[in-house]
C-alpha beads as a LAMMPS data file, in Angstrom:
LAMMPS data file: protein, C-alpha beads

67 atoms
66 bonds

1 atom types
1 bond types

-500.0 500.0 xlo xhi
-500.0 500.0 ylo yhi
-500.0 500.0 zlo zhi

Masses

1 110.0

Atoms # bond

1 1 1 -430.783 325.131 -181.390
2 1 1 -427.708 324.933 -178.793
3 1 1 -424.387 323.408 -180.135
4 1 1 -423.538 320.654 -178.297
5 1 1 -420.044 320.171 -177.867
6 1 1 -419.473 317.737 -174.887
7 1 1 -418.303 314.499 -176.449
8 1 1 -420.142 312.439 -173.640
9 1 1 -423.377 314.206 -174.482
10 1 1 -423.141 313.504 -178.129
11 1 1 -422.230 309.900 -177.301
12 1 1 -425.488 309.349 -174.842
13 1 1 -427.657 311.374 -177.618
14 1 1 -426.273 308.659 -180.542
15 1 1 -426.843 305.904 -178.202
16 1 1 -430.350 307.257 -177.579
17 1 1 -431.260 307.729 -180.993
18 1 1 -429.809 304.262 -181.951
19 1 1 -431.776 302.232 -179.498
20 1 1 -434.821 303.966 -179.581
21 1 1 -435.200 304.368 -183.426
22 1 1 -436.392 300.692 -184.184
23 1 1 -434.635 300.793 -187.554
24 1 1 -431.352 301.950 -189.276
25 1 1 -430.622 305.725 -188.983
26 1 1 -428.949 307.812 -191.848
27 1 1 -425.841 309.999 -191.000
28 1 1 -427.658 312.823 -191.759
29 1 1 -430.446 311.836 -188.461
30 1 1 -427.536 311.044 -186.376
31 1 1 -426.540 314.802 -187.036
32 1 1 -429.333 316.095 -186.195
33 1 1 -429.915 313.824 -183.025
34 1 1 -426.530 314.802 -181.600
35 1 1 -427.080 318.549 -182.150
36 1 1 -423.522 318.771 -183.328
37 1 1 -424.269 320.090 -186.870
38 1 1 -420.998 318.541 -187.439
39 1 1 -420.409 315.168 -189.779
40 1 1 -416.946 314.798 -188.676
41 1 1 -417.735 315.186 -184.995
42 1 1 -420.884 312.627 -185.227
43 1 1 -418.742 310.073 -186.923
44 1 1 -415.902 310.308 -184.605
45 1 1 -417.919 309.768 -181.658
46 1 1 -419.939 307.234 -183.473
47 1 1 -416.719 305.348 -184.086
48 1 1 -415.692 305.523 -180.226
49 1 1 -419.244 303.886 -179.513
50 1 1 -418.505 301.166 -181.876
51 1 1 -415.259 300.232 -180.539
52 1 1 -416.771 300.463 -177.199
53 1 1 -419.402 298.335 -177.644
54 1 1 -417.193 295.376 -179.664
55 1 1 -415.229 295.394 -176.155
56 1 1 -417.854 295.342 -173.757
57 1 1 -421.349 293.894 -175.673
58 1 1 -421.690 290.616 -177.610
59 1 1 -425.249 290.992 -178.081
60 1 1 -425.278 294.579 -179.043
61 1 1 -423.547 295.501 -182.497
62 1 1 -423.751 298.702 -184.681
63 1 1 -422.663 298.618 -188.175
64 1 1 -422.716 300.848 -191.079
65 1 1 -425.065 299.668 -193.981
66 1 1 -424.195 300.405 -197.302
67 1 1 -426.102 303.033 -199.385

Bonds

1 1 1 2
2 1 2 3
3 1 3 4
4 1 4 5
5 1 5 6
6 1 6 7
7 1 7 8
8 1 8 9
9 1 9 10
10 1 10 11
11 1 11 12
12 1 12 13
13 1 13 14
14 1 14 15
15 1 15 16
16 1 16 17
17 1 17 18
18 1 18 19
19 1 19 20
20 1 20 21
21 1 21 22
22 1 22 23
23 1 23 24
24 1 24 25
25 1 25 26
26 1 26 27
27 1 27 28
28 1 28 29
29 1 29 30
30 1 30 31
31 1 31 32
32 1 32 33
33 1 33 34
34 1 34 35
35 1 35 36
36 1 36 37
37 1 37 38
38 1 38 39
39 1 39 40
40 1 40 41
41 1 41 42
42 1 42 43
43 1 43 44
44 1 44 45
45 1 45 46
46 1 46 47
47 1 47 48
48 1 48 49
49 1 49 50
50 1 50 51
51 1 51 52
52 1 52 53
53 1 53 54
54 1 54 55
55 1 55 56
56 1 56 57
57 1 57 58
58 1 58 59
59 1 59 60
60 1 60 61
61 1 61 62
62 1 62 63
63 1 63 64
64 1 64 65
65 1 65 66
66 1 66 67
């Protein structure tokens, strides 16, 4: 599998996975969806998406659920 480095593509993959899943996703599932193989990079981009969502959208929320 090709390792994804571009943050815009990682963000697009995360958003797509979150919107289409219809259920909460584990961090492992999100890492797989990004194609980065990096927990740290995935979490960093996810945090960026969360900040963007809080500023732009009021009807959509991304939250971290307890394990």
